[in-house]
C-alpha positions in Angstrom: 5.5 17.6 1.8 2.6 20.1 1.7 -0.7 18.9 0.4 -3.1 21.6 -0.7 -6.5 20.1 -1.3 -10.0 20.9 0.0 -11.5 17.4 0.0 -8.9 15.5 1.9 -6.8 15.5 5.1 -3.2 14.3 5.4 -3.2 11.5 8.0 0.3 10.2 7.7 3.5 10.5 5.7 5.5 7.3 5.2 9.1 6.9 3.9 10.3 4.5 1.3 13.1 4.4 -1.3 12.7 6.7 -4.3 12.7 4.7 -7.5 11.4 7.0 -10.3 10.8 10.7 -9.9 7.4 12.3 -10.1 4.5 13.3 -7.9 1.1 11.8 -8.3 -2.1 11.5 -6.2 -4.5 8.6 -6.7 -6.5 5.7 -5.3 -4.4 2.9 -4.0 -5.2 -0.5 -5.4 -3.6 -3.5 -3.7 -2.7 -6.5 -5.8 -1.0 -9.4 -4.2 2.2 -10.6 -5.8 0.8 -14.0 -6.9 1.4 -14.5 -10.6 -1.6 -16.8 -11.0 -4.3 -14.1 -10.3 -6.2 -13.7 -13.5 -5.6 -10.6 -15.6 -9.3 -9.9 -15.8 -9.5 -9.8 -11.9 -6.7 -7.3 -11.8 -8.4 -5.2 -14.5 -11.6 -5.4 -12.5 -9.9 -3.9 -9.5 -8.2 -1.2 -11.6 -11.5 -0.4 -13.4 -13.0 0.9 -10.2 -10.9 4.0 -10.3 -9.5 6.2 -13.0 -6.5 7.3 -10.9 -4.9 4.1 -9.7 -1.7 3.8 -7.7 -0.6 0.2 -7.8 0.4 -1.2 -4.4 2.1 -4.6 -4.3 4.5 -6.5 -2.0 6.8 -6.6 -5.1 6.2 -6.5 -8.8 6.5 -9.3 -11.3 6.7 -9.3 -15.1 3.0 -10.2 -15.1 2.0 -6.6 -14.3 3.6 -5.1 -17.5 0.3 -5.2 -19.5 -1.6 -3.2 -16.8 0.9 -0.4 -16.6 -1.2 1.8 -18.9 -3.9 1.7 -16.3 -1.9 3.2 -13.4 -0.4 6.6 -12.4 2.1 5.3 -9.8 3.6 2.3 -8.0 4.4 1.6 -4.4 6.0 -1.7 -3.2 6.6 -3.0 0.3 10.1 -4.3 -0.7 12.8 -3.6 -3.2 15.6 -1.2 -4.0 16.9 1.0 -6.9 17.6 -2.1 -9.0 14.4 -4.1 -8.3 11.9 -5.0 -11.0 9.5 -2.2 -9.9 12.2 0.5 -10.1 13.4 -0.6 -13.5 10.0 -0.8 -15.2 9.0 2.5 -13.5 12.0 4.3 -15.0 11.4 2.6 -18.4 7.7 3.7 -18.5 8.2 7.0 -16.6 5.8 6.0 -13.7 6.5 7.7 -10.4 7.5 5.0 -8.0 8.4 4.4 -4.3 9.8 1.0 -3.2 10.5 -0.5 0.2 7.6 1.3 1.9 6.7 -1.6 4.2 4.8 0.7 6.6 2.0 1.1 4.0 0.8 -2.5 4.4 -0.4 -1.6 7.9 -3.2 0.3 6.3 -4.7 -2.7 4.4 -8.1 -3.9 5.6 -9.9 -7.2 5.1 -12.6 -7.0 2.4 -15.2 -9.7 2.6 -16.8 -8.8 -0.8 -13.5 -9.4 -2.6 -13.1 -12.7 -0.7 -16.5 -13.8 -2.1 -15.4 -12.9 -5.6 -12.1 -14.6 -5.4 -12.2 -17.3 -2.8 -9.1 -19.1 -4.1 -7.0 -16.0 -3.7 -7.2 -15.2 0.0 -4.6 -12.5 -0.1 -6.6 -10.8 -2.8 -9.3 -10.1 -0.2 -7.4 -7.1 1.3 -7.8 -3.5 0.2 -7.4 0.0 1.4 -10.2 1.9 3.2 -12.8 3.6 1.0 -11.9 7.2 0.3 -8.2 6.7 1.0 -5.9 8.4 -1.5 -2.1 8.4 -1.7 0.3 11.1 -2.9 3.6 9.5 -3.8 6.8 11.4 -4.5 9.1 9.2 -6.5 11.9 11.7 -6.1 12.0 11.8 -2.2 10.4 8.4 -1.4 7.5 10.0 0.5 4.1 8.4 0.5 1.4 10.6 2.0 -1.9 9.1 3.0 -4.9 11.3 2.5 -8.3 10.5 3.8 -11.5 12.1 2.6 -13.2 14.6 4.9 -16.5 13.5 6.3 
């Protein structure tokens, strides 16, 4: 995949399983798969960016109300018939599933831990300035890091 952008540098291209065709670039927002995380917390995370790519271990029906706030989905597990793939095709959201290598880029975020102490796994995020380009047709997830 070729990425032509002035403000970012491609740092890695990972491979997952294509689930719903389309190419989008945006800010990755990690949300743990726990169903008991309050919806307002999820919306707070998504509210930080206007171009969200939802990253989760796997999706659950609890995410359906937030689909209008995202441009793409990447999961660490799944296949062509998993929940993420099915809802992605239903809502036409570019999606890559089974991209386990992406979780290596998560970092511990102490500010989020202070906000949600009872949700320890919610205290992980991606580095500031990181962007993802996902290609739901090929299964490629390209990590872009801001120059500077």
